[in-house]
C-alpha positions in Angstrom: 37.4 53.2 -137.8 37.4 53.1 -134.0 36.8 49.9 -132.1 34.0 49.5 -129.7 36.5 49.5 -126.8 38.0 52.8 -128.0 34.5 54.4 -128.3 33.5 53.1 -124.8 36.8 54.5 -123.4 36.1 58.0 -124.8 32.6 57.9 -123.6 33.7 56.8 -120.1 36.2 59.6 -119.9 33.5 62.2 -120.9 31.1 60.7 -118.3 33.8 61.0 -115.6 34.4 64.6 -116.5 30.6 65.2 -116.5 30.2 63.6 -113.1 33.1 65.6 -111.7 31.5 68.9 -112.9 28.1 67.9 -111.5 29.7 67.2 -108.1 31.5 70.6 -108.1 28.2 72.3 -109.0 26.4 70.5 -106.2 29.1 71.7 -103.8 28.6 75.3 -105.0 24.9 75.0 -104.6 25.1 73.5 -101.1 27.5 76.3 -100.1 25.0 78.9 -101.2 22.1 77.1 -99.5 24.1 76.8 -96.3 24.7 80.5 -96.3 21.0 81.2 -96.9 20.0 79.0 -94.0 22.6 80.6 -91.8 21.4 84.1 -92.7 17.7 83.3 -92.3 18.1 81.1 -89.2 15.8 78.4 -90.8 16.6 75.2 -92.7 15.4 75.1 -96.3 14.0 72.2 -98.2 16.0 71.1 -101.3 15.4 69.3 -104.5 18.0 67.8 -106.8 17.8 67.8 -110.6 18.0 64.4 -112.2 19.9 65.9 -115.2 22.9 68.2 -115.4 24.1 70.9 -117.7 27.4 72.7 -117.2 26.9 75.9 -115.4 23.4 75.2 -114.2 22.6 74.6 -110.5 21.6 71.0 -109.7 20.0 72.0 -106.3 17.0 74.2 -105.8 16.1 75.3 -102.2 12.7 76.5 -101.1 10.9 77.4 -97.9 7.5 76.2 -96.7 4.7 78.4 -97.7 3.1 80.7 -95.1 -0.5 80.2 -94.1 -1.6 83.1 -96.3 0.4 81.8 -99.3 -1.0 78.3 -99.0 -4.6 79.6 -98.6 -4.2 81.6 -101.8 -2.9 78.5 -103.6 -5.8 76.3 -102.3 -8.4 79.0 -103.2 -6.9 79.4 -106.7 -6.8 75.6 -107.2 -10.4 75.3 -106.0 -11.6 77.9 -108.4 -9.7 76.3 -111.2 -11.3 72.9 -110.5 -14.8 74.4 -110.4 -14.2 75.8 -113.9 -12.2 72.8 -115.1 -9.5 75.4 -115.9 -6.1 73.5 -116.1 -4.3 76.8 -117.0 -5.5 78.5 -113.8 -4.4 75.4 -111.8 -0.9 75.5 -113.3 -0.7 79.3 -112.6 -1.6 78.6 -109.0 1.2 76.1 -108.8 3.6 78.5 -110.4 2.7 81.3 -108.0 3.2 79.0 -105.0 6.6 77.9 -106.3 7.7 81.4 -107.1 7.1 82.7 -103.6 8.8 79.8 -101.9 11.8 79.3 -104.2 14.9 80.7 -102.4 17.9 79.3 -104.4 18.9 80.1 -107.0 18.0 83.7 -106.2 15.1 85.4 -107.9 16.1 87.3 -111.1 19.5 85.7 -111.1 21.2 84.2 -114.2 21.5 80.9 -112.3 17.7 80.7 -111.8 17.0 81.6 -115.4 19.5 78.9 -116.5 17.9 76.4 -114.2 14.4 77.2 -115.5 15.7 77.0 -119.1 17.4 73.6 -118.4 14.5 72.2 -116.3 11.3 73.9 -117.4 9.2 71.8 -115.0 11.0 73.1 -112.0 8.1 75.4 -110.8 5.6 72.5 -110.9 8.0 70.2 -109.0 8.7 72.9 -106.4 4.9 73.6 -106.0 4.1 70.0 -105.4 6.8 69.6 -102.7 5.9 72.9 -101.1 2.3 71.9 -100.9 3.2 68.5 -99.4 5.2 70.4 -96.6 2.2 72.7 -95.9 -0.1 69.7 -95.8 2.1 67.9 -93.4 2.6 64.9 -95.6 5.4 63.2 -97.3 5.6 60.8 -100.2 7.0 58.1 -97.9 3.8 58.3 -95.7 1.4 58.3 -98.6 -1.4 60.7 -99.3 
């Protein structure tokens, strides 16, 4: 039977390997995001996952919504609220996120892996994209 110290040592080694893999994935993600920014001539906004799974991006990059995209989102949310339709509100958020999400690329295995690992990513992206369009940040309040 292993001692507590032996178990803690094994766990610490696994955690160190996990942290090293996460840092490497973050480097890969930032390299790709940097290339996108250079190609598009505009900086992107990023979000970092709290969790990590091997082979899954830890950074998502998105652009601010255009005026038309944001108006569609607001109109859809307004109609959803009038009808008390939470499904329609979620769909509005998903659409906003889908049009703004730049990295990982649409239809890529990396995006699918990120969505599978972090199924709430679209809602998180939509919230942040809306904040940008509304010229507010969490630090400033609502």
